[in-house]
C-alpha positions in Angstrom: 112.1 129.5 82.0 109.4 127.1 79.5 112.7 125.9 78.1 114.6 124.8 81.7 111.3 123.2 82.7 111.5 120.8 79.5 115.1 120.0 79.8 114.9 119.2 83.8 111.6 117.0 83.1 113.4 115.2 80.2 116.5 114.5 82.2 114.4 113.6 85.1 114.7 109.8 85.8 112.0 107.4 85.2 111.1 104.7 88.2 111.2 101.1 87.3 108.1 99.0 87.7 109.4 97.6 91.0 110.0 101.2 92.4 106.6 102.1 91.7 105.0 98.9 93.0 107.1 99.2 96.3 106.4 103.0 97.1 102.7 102.2 96.6 102.8 99.5 98.6 105.0 101.4 101.5 102.2 104.0 100.9 99.5 101.9 101.4 100.7 100.3 104.8 101.4 103.9 106.2 104.9 103.4 106.8 107.8 105.2 104.8 111.2 106.9 105.5 111.5 110.8 104.4 114.6 109.6 102.3 112.3 107.0 100.3 109.4 109.9 99.9 112.0 112.0 98.4 113.5 109.7 96.3 110.0 108.4 95.0 108.7 112.1 94.6 112.1 112.6 92.3 111.3 109.6 90.1 107.4 108.6 90.1 104.9 110.8 88.0 101.6 111.3 89.3 100.0 109.4 86.8 102.6 106.2 87.5 101.0 106.9 90.8 97.6 106.6 90.2 97.3 103.9 88.1 99.7 101.6 90.5 97.2 103.0 93.5 94.4 101.8 91.4 95.7 98.5 90.6 97.0 97.7 94.1 93.7 98.5 95.6 91.7 96.2 92.9 94.0 93.3 94.1 93.6 94.1 97.7 89.9 94.2 97.3 89.5 90.9 95.4 92.1 89.0 97.4 90.2 90.1 100.7 86.8 89.5 99.1 88.6 85.8 97.9 89.8 85.2 101.6 86.2 86.0 103.3 84.3 83.6 100.4 87.0 80.7 101.6 86.3 81.4 105.2 82.6 81.4 104.9 82.8 78.4 102.6 84.9 76.2 104.8 83.5 77.6 108.1 80.3 76.0 108.2 81.8 72.4 107.9 
């Protein structure tokens, strides 16, 4: 049974960078269709999802801090 698992993992298609970004973005918005979810789970590994999620979270926080900083800077004028 171990050989069957190795063969299925080797033949598993890997997700492209765009597919990973798209899946993480839809997940952050909380909008995802069942078909898309099934496709993502078949192609995206846990490691890819975690790394993309962390990067997406950092980008979101930095962009929000930038927007708030700009609003505070120019709202006083």
